[in-house]
C-alpha positions as CSV (number, residue, x, y, z in Angstrom):
1,X,-18.6,-33.1,-70.8
2,X,-15.1,-34.6,-71.3
3,X,-12.5,-33.0,-73.9
4,X,-13.5,-35.6,-76.5
5,X,-17.2,-34.5,-76.3
6,X,-16.2,-30.9,-76.5
7,X,-13.9,-31.5,-79.7
8,X,-16.7,-33.5,-81.3
9,X,-19.1,-30.8,-80.5
10,X,-16.7,-28.1,-81.9
11,X,-16.4,-30.0,-85.2
12,X,-20.1,-30.5,-85.6
13,X,-20.7,-26.7,-85.3
14,X,-17.7,-25.8,-87.6
15,X,-19.2,-28.3,-90.0
16,X,-22.7,-26.7,-89.9
17,X,-21.0,-23.4,-90.3
18,X,-19.1,-24.6,-93.5
19,X,-22.3,-26.2,-94.8
20,X,-24.1,-22.9,-94.4
21,X,-21.4,-21.2,-96.5
22,X,-22.4,-23.5,-99.1
23,X,-25.9,-21.7,-99.5
24,X,-23.7,-18.7,-100.0
25,X,-21.9,-20.0,-103.1
26,X,-18.9,-22.1,-101.7
27,X,-20.5,-25.6,-101.4
28,X,-18.6,-28.9,-100.1
29,X,-16.3,-27.2,-97.5
30,X,-18.0,-29.2,-94.8
31,X,-17.3,-32.3,-96.6
32,X,-13.5,-31.3,-97.1
33,X,-13.3,-30.5,-93.6
34,X,-14.7,-33.9,-92.4
35,X,-12.3,-35.8,-94.8
36,X,-14.4,-36.7,-97.7
37,X,-12.2,-35.0,-100.4
38,X,-13.7,-36.6,-103.5
39,X,-17.3,-35.5,-102.6
40,X,-16.2,-32.2,-101.3
41,X,-14.5,-31.4,-104.6
42,X,-17.7,-32.6,-106.3
43,X,-19.9,-30.5,-104.1
44,X,-17.7,-27.4,-105.0
45,X,-18.0,-28.0,-108.7
46,X,-21.6,-28.4,-108.6
47,X,-22.7,-26.2,-106.0
48,X,-23.7,-29.1,-103.9
49,X,-25.6,-30.7,-106.7
50,X,-27.6,-27.6,-107.3
51,X,-28.1,-27.3,-103.4
52,X,-30.0,-30.4,-103.0
53,X,-26.9,-32.1,-101.7
54,X,-26.2,-29.3,-99.3
55,X,-29.6,-29.8,-97.8
56,X,-29.6,-33.5,-97.5
57,X,-26.1,-32.9,-95.9
58,X,-27.7,-31.0,-93.1
59,X,-29.1,-34.4,-91.9
60,X,-25.8,-36.3,-92.7
61,X,-23.2,-34.0,-90.9
62,X,-23.5,-35.6,-87.5
63,X,-22.6,-39.0,-89.0
64,X,-19.8,-37.4,-91.1
65,X,-18.3,-36.0,-87.9
66,X,-18.5,-39.2,-85.9
67,X,-16.8,-41.1,-88.9
68,X,-14.2,-38.7,-89.2
69,X,-13.5,-38.7,-85.4
70,X,-13.4,-42.4,-85.6
71,X,-10.9,-42.5,-88.3
72,X,-8.7,-40.0,-86.3
73,X,-8.9,-42.3,-83.3
74,X,-7.9,-45.5,-85.4
75,X,-5.0,-43.7,-86.9
76,X,-3.8,-42.5,-83.4
77,X,-4.1,-46.2,-82.2
78,X,-7.2,-45.8,-80.4
79,X,-10.4,-47.8,-80.1
80,X,-13.8,-46.1,-80.9
81,X,-14.1,-45.6,-77.3
82,X,-10.5,-43.7,-76.9
83,X,-8.7,-46.7,-75.2
84,X,-5.4,-47.8,-76.6
85,X,-5.1,-50.6,-79.1
86,X,-2.6,-53.3,-79.2
87,X,-1.4,-52.8,-75.8
88,X,0.0,-55.3,-73.6
89,X,-2.5,-56.5,-70.7
90,X,-0.6,-55.7,-67.5
91,X,-2.1,-56.4,-64.1
92,X,-1.7,-53.4,-62.0
93,X,-2.1,-55.3,-58.9
94,X,-0.4,-58.3,-57.4
95,X,-2.4,-60.7,-55.2
96,X,-0.9,-60.4,-51.5
97,X,-1.8,-63.3,-49.3
98,X,-2.5,-62.1,-45.9
99,X,-2.5,-63.6,-42.3
100,X,-2.7,-67.4,-42.3
101,X,-2.7,-67.5,-46.2
102,X,0.9,-66.0,-46.1
103,X,1.8,-68.2,-43.3
104,X,0.9,-71.2,-45.4
105,X,2.7,-69.7,-48.6
106,X,5.9,-69.2,-46.4
107,X,5.6,-72.9,-45.1
108,X,5.4,-74.2,-48.6
109,X,8.3,-72.2,-49.7
110,X,10.3,-73.3,-46.6
111,X,9.3,-76.9,-47.5
112,X,10.6,-76.6,-51.0
113,X,13.9,-75.1,-49.5
114,X,14.5,-77.9,-47.4
115,X,13.3,-76.3,-44.1
116,X,15.2,-73.1,-44.4
117,X,14.0,-69.8,-45.5
118,X,15.2,-66.2,-45.8
119,X,13.0,-63.1,-45.8
120,X,14.1,-62.5,-49.4
121,X,13.0,-66.1,-50.5
122,X,9.7,-65.6,-48.8
123,X,9.1,-62.4,-50.5
124,X,9.8,-64.1,-53.9
125,X,7.7,-67.1,-53.1
126,X,4.7,-65.2,-51.9
127,X,4.7,-61.6,-53.5
128,X,4.2,-60.1,-50.2
129,X,6.6,-57.0,-48.9
130,X,9.6,-57.6,-46.9
131,X,7.8,-56.2,-43.8
132,X,5.0,-58.6,-44.2
133,X,7.0,-61.6,-44.6
134,X,9.4,-60.7,-41.8
135,X,6.4,-60.0,-39.5
136,X,5.0,-63.5,-40.3
137,X,8.2,-65.1,-39.7
138,X,8.9,-63.4,-36.4
139,X,5.5,-64.5,-35.3
140,X,6.3,-68.1,-36.1
141,X,9.7,-67.5,-34.1
142,X,8.0,-66.3,-31.0
143,X,5.6,-69.2,-31.0
144,X,8.4,-71.8,-31.1
145,X,7.9,-73.3,-34.5
146,X,11.0,-71.7,-36.1
147,X,14.6,-71.1,-35.0
148,X,16.6,-68.4,-36.3
149,X,20.2,-68.3,-37.4
150,X,22.7,-66.8,-40.0
151,X,23.6,-68.6,-43.0
152,X,27.4,-69.5,-42.5
153,X,28.4,-68.6,-46.1
154,X,26.0,-65.5,-47.0
155,X,25.4,-64.3,-43.4
156,X,21.6,-63.8,-44.4
157,X,19.2,-64.4,-41.6
158,X,17.8,-67.8,-42.1
159,X,14.6,-69.3,-40.3
160,X,15.0,-72.9,-40.0
161,X,11.7,-75.0,-39.7
162,X,12.0,-78.1,-37.5
163,X,9.2,-80.2,-39.0
164,X,10.0,-79.1,-42.5
165,X,14.0,-80.0,-42.4
166,X,15.0,-82.9,-44.7
């Protein structure tokens, strides 16, 4: 049983106890406790409609408790299930291309960059980690499809793709 169910059960038990107090002369406390102020005061003044209302409320208390709990959740900005409302949807995971997919994405990025690509540009284009991008670029270097050099201005390690050079 989760915390919310425990609170709901506690509120239900307290509501029934307060309702029982109505049969001892103080009717309507259970209604006041569950946010039904107007009818709670009415019950207090009329002895729970001469105890008939008190008897009927024994059946209505679970609904009163649920309605009150739902109103509290709405005031707190939660859905009836207790989930935050009006919260921006954010993807918690980013699609990470792997293996050949990553290689193809890197080739596409290099083609856009005129046949040259740095690791940072590869990370930005694919969303993969620096280690993954560097690993794939080094595999391509070993296979002879790419040559490596330093950018003369920035000094960044740059991979040159022969077939994609403009």
